[in-house]
N, C-alpha and C positions, 0 to 999 in steps of 0.2 A: 393414248388418248388422255386429254387433260380432264381433271376432276374439279367439281365444283362442291364446295361444302356450304350447306345451308344451315344457319344457326338461329335458334330462338333468341331473340333479344331480351326475352324475359328470364334467361338464365341468371342466376346469382353471380354477378360479375366476379367478385373476389374468389369464390369457390370454383368457378368455371376457369379462371385465368391459367392454371397450370395446364389444362387439356387444350385451351385455345392456343397456348404456345406450342404444344405438340402439333396441333393441326397446321400452325403457320409454318413450322419447320418442315413439315412433311409436304404441304401442297403449295405454300407460298401465301402471303397475305392477300394478293389480288384474287385468290380462289375462294376467300372466305366472304360470304354474303349473309346479311342479317334480314330476316323477315318472319313475321308471325304466320303468313299465309300457308306454308307448307305443314304447319303444325295444327291446323284447324280440327283435325280428328284426334287430338290429344287435349283432354280437358286439364289445363294447367291449374285450374282452381281447386283441383281435388287433392287430398292427401298431403297438404302443406307442401306442394311440389317445389315451390321456391326454395325451401330449405332442404329438400329431399335429393334433387337431381337436376341435371342439365341435360339437354337434348339437341341432337343435330343430325343431319342427313348428308351423306356422301353420295354424289351422283357422278356416274361415269357412263356417258352415252344413254343407253336405254336401261341401265342398271342402277340401282340405288340400294344403300344400306342405312337403316334407321337405327340410331345409337342412343342409348341411355347411359349416362355416367352418374351412378348414385353414390354421392359423397356423404350421406347421412352418417351420424355417429352410430345409430342403432343397426341391428341386424335384420330389420324389416324390409321387405321388398314391396314396392308400390305396384298393386295389381294392375291399375290403369296403364301405368308406363310399361309393365312387362308385356301386356297384350299388344301394345302399340309398336314395340321395337322388334328389331331383328337381332340385336345384341344388347344384354343387359350387364354392364360392367360395373361391378360393385366393390367398394373399398372393404367394408366390414361385413363379412360372411362368417357366420358361426362355424366352428370346426365340426359341429354335429349336422350341418346342412347336407342332405342328400343331393348331391349336384346332378345326379341322373334324373331327379325329378324336376329340374329346372334347366333343360337344354339350352336355353338362351344365356343363362347365367355364367359370367366368368369372373375370376377374382383379379383385382388390380391392387397395386401397392398404394400406400397413403401418399396423397399430393399435398400441396400447401399453397397458400395465396402468394402470388407474385405480382410484380408490375411488369406488364407486357409491352409497354410503350413508354415514350417520354412523358414528362409531366403534362405538356400541352396536349400531346395525343391521347393520353388517358382522359383528360377533361373533355376533349372533343369527342372521344368515343362514348363517354357517358351521356352527353347530349344527343348524339345520334341513336343511342339505344332507346332514350326516351321518345325521340321522334318516331322510331320504328314502332314503338309501343303506343303511339298516339297519346303520349303523356299519361297513360294509365297503367302504370306497373302493377303486377298482380300483388305485390307486398307493400304497396304504398310508396309515396314519393320519398319519405324520410329513409326508408331502407334502402332505396335506389341511390340516394345521395350519400348515404353513410358507406355503402360498398365502393362507390367511386372514390370517395375520400380515403377509405382504408387502402385501397390499391396504391394510391400515391405514396403511402408510408412503406410499402413493402419493396425490398430489393428485387432486381431483375434476376432471372435464372442464371445469368453469367456471373453474377456476384456470389451466389451460393456455390457455383462450381469452381470458383477460384480455390486454389490450394490453401487450406486453413493452416496457419503457423501456430501450433499450440505452445503455450508458455509453461515451461517446467514449474511444477509446484502450484499452478493457479487453476482453480475450479470454479466455474460459474454455473448456477442454476437458479432460474426464476420461473415460477409457475403459479397458476391460479389455485387458490384454496376453495374448492368447489363445495356446494351445498347439496349435491345430488347424492341419493342414498348410497350407490355403489362406490362413489368417490369418498364419502365420509367414512366408509368401512375399509377401503383398501388403498385408493389412490393418494389421498391426503396423508395418512399414516406412513406409507412407503416413502413419499417425497420428504416427509419430515425426518424420517429416519436417515435417509441419504444425507440431508443438510446437517443434521446433529453429527453424524459420523465424520463428515468432512471438517466441520468446525472443531472436533475434538483432536484431530491429528495435527501435530506441530509442524509436519512437513508440508501441509497444504494451506495455501492462502485462499479461503473461500470468499465468494461474493455472491450476493443474491438473497434468495428467500421465498416464502410463500406470500402471495398477494391476494387479498380478498377485495373484489371490485366494489361491493357494497357492504355496509354494516361493519360491526366490530370483529376483530380477530378473536376466535375462542381462546380461552385462557390456556388450554393444552398446546396451542401452537404460538403462543407469544414469543418463545425463544427462537423460533425459526421464521418468524414473520420479517418481511423486507421492510425497512423504513424508507425505501425509495421505490417509486413507480418508474420503471425504466422506459425510456422512449424506445421505439422498435429498433432504430439504428443502434442504440446502445446494447440492447438485447442480442442483436445480430453480430455485432463486433465482439462482444464478450463471450458469446458461444463459440465463435470461430477461434478465440484465443484459449478456450478452456482445455485443459490437459486430457479430459475425458468427459463424457455426459451421461445423464441418467434418464432412462425412458421407463414409463410404466403406463399400461392402459388407462384410459381416463373415462369421460362420460360414457355410460352404457357399455363400458369395457372396450371402447374403440381404439383403433389405431389413430393416435392423435397426429397433428401436424408436426409435432417435435420429431417423431420417428422419421418422417420423411426429410425433414430438414437435416437431421443429423446424418442421414446417408448421403444426402446431396453435398454436405460439408466435409464428408469423409472423416467423421469422428470415431473414436473408440467408444463403444457404447456399453454401458452396464444396464441391464434391464431385468425387470421382474418378468415372469413367464408371459408370453404372448397369448392373448385370448382368442383372437379370430385368425381366420386363414391368411396366409401370405402366398403369393405366387412365386416364391423363390426360397431357396434352402437358407435357414437361419440356424446355425448349429452353435451350441454353447462351446466356448473355447476356440472356435474357428472364426465366426463371424461377429460374436459378441460374447459377453460374459453374463449368464443368467444367474440371478440370485433368488432365493426363496425365503430368506430370513435375515436377521440382522447380522448374525455371525458370517454368513456368506457375503453379505454386502461389505462388511469391514475388510474381509479377505480380498474381495475384488478391487476395492479402492487401494488397498495396499499393493496388490500386484501391479496395477496400472500406474501407481505412483513410483514403482521401483524398477520396473521391468520395461525398459524402453523398446526392446525388440518386440515384445508382445503388443505393446501399444501401437507400434508402427504397423505391425501385421494386421491388427483390428482396423486401423484407419484405412489401409489398403484395401481390406475386404469391404468396408462400407462403400468406398468410392467404386469398386468393381460392381457390387451389387446395383448401386445407383445407375451406373452407365448401362449396365446390361438389361436391368428390369424396371427401374423406377424413374428415369429421366422422362421429360414430357414426350419425346419422340418414341422412346422404348415403350411407354404405355400405349401410345396410339398404334404402334405396330402390332401389339398383342390384342388390342381391341378390334382392329380392322382385319387382321389376320389374312386369309385367302382373298379378301377383296382387294388388296393391294396389287 
């Protein structure tokens, strides 16, 4: 029996794109239908829902399954959305969360924004979304236009899944210098240490740096600031070429898009300890190299710079984890489970 997928057009297009791709691969594009009507019993004006989650309903005959995908950086759960759904799939779940107290809650890996259509198709889709919303998007017209524009700049999932050709001796890392409390305490210093370490080693040709969207770079980060704002296609291509990559939890200690991107690209990953749950094994030395201080970071960089076999092993592990757990269709299989 064929299934129909009903999607709320008020979903944040860029953040929903990864999961829409999974639905398309699973059910086919013709099965996806956009309408606000099936979501009348879910108040999308509450809890900053536009930035918190997306929702859809899978219908098969007389059966239906109501799904929430919570992509928010924080570990908070939307009470309104949890009451509404049958499955609440969330990226950032604290390791201390008692899952038995939340029977609808499941952990999913980090996704990232992608372009799910051609340039023309993306623009037409943005106009159709506005039409379905009667030109009254819940977060304003500017946010709706911006997300459609941002999707145009992103690669397709097929681009991410191409085998990355790492360049020996070349390391790239460009990331935001955040002004959020936990990032000022942990994320920014870790990233700065990684950059300083790479710059100090003669065997590494480093490119990139920290980028502050607004205001001046603080003095303590002037030596690791980037004097270039990379366009996304440059960021993407340089990351694909990088010999290894660096991950650290970001805003609210979240799994950022970088982690999902690194796994999709099949990169060898150096990471500080993971803060939130992941629905797959992530073992130090087997799937990535975990570092806790500058000494361990220097050692990890040296190992991946000189040990080609280890680097290739970690690259293969990243790609296997992505295929089995993190690809759009793998995530949809875990979310829909026995409903398939």
